[in-house]
LOKOL-494363 format. One record per residue (C-alpha): chain; x, y, z. Coordinates in pm, 1 decimal. Each point is the difference from the previous one (the first is absolute). Layout:
<drentors>
A	X	Y	Z;
...
</drentors>
This chain:
<drentors>
A	0.0	0.0	0.0;
A	157.5	326.7	-106.9;
A	-285.1	247.3	32.8;
A	80.0	176.0	-326.3;
A	-233.3	188.0	-230.2;
A	61.5	183.3	-325.4;
A	-90.7	355.1	-93.3;
A	-156.3	106.5	-334.9;
A	338.8	-15.4	-168.8;
A	59.8	-356.7	121.4;
A	270.1	106.1	247.8;
A	8.5	-198.1	324.1;
A	-104.6	203.5	300.6;
A	-10.1	-107.9	360.5;
A	222.6	-254.7	164.1;
A	192.5	-252.0	-204.0;
A	185.3	-312.2	109.3;
A	325.3	188.7	-43.9;
A	-115.0	291.9	218.5;
A	-158.3	-199.0	284.3;
A	204.9	-159.7	278.6;
A	-101.6	-364.9	-53.3;
A	163.8	-224.3	258.1;
A	-59.7	-352.1	132.9;
A	183.8	-126.1	307.2;
A	-21.4	-374.3	53.1;
A	109.6	-132.4	339.4;
A	168.9	-334.3	50.6;
A	-238.9	-291.7	17.2;
A	217.0	-179.0	253.9;
A	363.1	-1.0	118.3;
A	260.7	-20.2	-275.8;
A	-249.7	94.2	-272.4;
A	59.9	306.9	-211.1;
A	-186.8	327.9	28.7;
A	-62.0	233.2	-292.5;
A	-29.7	372.4	-58.0;
A	-147.8	62.7	-344.8;
A	-80.2	340.6	-141.3;
A	34.9	238.6	-286.1;
A	287.7	248.1	-12.2;
A	-205.6	280.5	156.6;
A	-88.7	-218.9	298.7;
A	348.7	-140.1	47.8;
A	150.2	350.6	-3.4;
A	-256.7	111.4	258.7;
A	77.8	-306.0	214.6;
A	369.4	88.9	-22.5;
A	-82.3	354.2	116.4;
A	-206.1	-135.1	291.6;
A	287.6	-229.1	102.1;
A	252.4	284.3	-23.9;
A	-216.8	221.4	223.9;
A	-42.1	-283.4	253.2;
A	375.7	-52.0	6.3;
A	52.6	362.6	97.5;
A	-306.7	68.1	219.6;
A	-99.6	-342.5	136.4;
A	-327.7	-44.1	-186.5;
A	-176.6	104.9	-315.2;
A	-303.0	-81.9	-208.1;
A	-108.7	6.9	-361.2;
A	-327.4	-45.7	-184.9;
A	-26.2	-269.9	-265.0;
A	-261.8	-185.2	-203.0;
A	-54.4	-369.0	-55.7;
A	-80.3	-115.0	-353.2;
A	-373.0	16.3	79.8;
A	33.9	375.7	49.3;
A	-49.0	-12.8	376.4;
A	239.1	227.4	185.1;
A	193.0	-91.8	312.0;
A	279.6	131.4	215.3;
A	344.6	-153.4	40.2;
A	172.7	77.9	327.5;
A	376.0	-46.9	36.4;
A	146.5	-2.0	349.9;
A	369.2	-12.4	86.0;
A	89.8	-200.8	310.0;
A	322.6	117.6	160.5;
A	297.4	-232.5	-19.7;
A	-6.0	-56.4	376.2;
A	-370.5	-96.5	13.9;
A	24.4	-373.0	-65.7;
A	-227.2	-85.1	296.0;
A	-268.4	235.6	-130.5;
A	33.0	-139.9	-352.1;
A	-29.7	-355.8	131.7;
A	-322.9	94.4	180.0;
A	-177.0	65.5	-331.4;
A	-232.7	-254.0	-153.8;
A	145.0	-192.0	-290.3;
A	-93.7	119.5	-350.6;
A	-103.9	-338.7	-138.6;
A	-343.1	-31.7	-155.2;
A	-47.7	-373.4	57.0;
A	-276.2	-60.6	251.7;
A	-113.7	-316.5	169.8;
A	-359.1	-15.3	116.3;
A	-248.4	283.4	12.9;
A	222.9	248.5	182.4;
A	363.7	93.2	-31.2;
A	152.2	-169.7	303.1;
A	345.8	146.5	-69.8;
A	147.8	-346.8	-23.5;
A	303.5	158.8	-165.4;
A	72.3	228.6	294.5;
A	325.3	-171.9	88.2;
A	176.2	256.0	216.0;
A	8.5	-114.5	359.6;
A	-124.4	263.8	241.9;
A	-166.4	26.2	339.6;
A	-219.6	282.0	-130.1;
A	-344.1	-156.5	-41.0;
A	-124.6	294.0	-204.6;
A	221.2	-93.0	-294.0;
A	-7.4	-28.0	-291.3;
A	-66.5	365.2	-76.8;
A	-129.3	141.1	-329.1;
A	255.8	221.3	-176.0;
A	-218.2	307.3	61.4;
A	130.2	14.0	358.5;
A	318.5	146.7	-147.1;
A	-177.0	308.4	-135.7;
A	86.4	332.4	154.7;
A	-304.9	164.3	-157.9;
A	-279.7	141.0	208.5;
A	-368.9	5.4	-81.8;
A	-210.8	315.3	-43.8;
A	-37.2	34.5	379.9;
A	376.2	12.6	42.5;
A	1.8	-336.5	177.8;
A	264.9	-259.2	-73.2;
A	-154.8	-281.4	-198.5;
A	39.5	-320.8	200.6;
A	-95.1	-277.0	-243.3;
A	-72.1	-59.6	-363.6;
A	-378.8	-3.9	38.1;
A	-3.5	348.2	155.8;
A	262.2	118.7	-242.6;
A	-206.2	-109.3	-298.7;
A	-310.4	168.4	144.4;
A	194.2	320.9	61.9;
A	120.8	11.2	-361.4;
A	-351.3	-2.7	-153.8;
</drentors>
């Protein structure tokens, strides 16, 4: 879906595939499987910009579209080099699921913290409209709408 139309002269107006940031990010199915980032040049350049900003400021975001034309946000968060314990507390990114709920069977990092694994949104430094620190991904997503 490109969302293009033509004017009276037949010239394309509106968004084209080339002009829209089309990006798909496919997580690993299970350990040792590949993940993919697939996008057009416009999207990949924007993703590079988002990564560069996160490297210098700690976090960044960019707006992209899937091939169905639905927009979404990509958030890039840098974890400091001395934050291994924090990084290990995050839920694993695998998409494989056993049963009706995700039981985090791939959370392999031993910890005494029963609240783990954490969603990656706990790393965000952003605040919602009320100026309150966002505590979890559900509140963060609500605050972004």
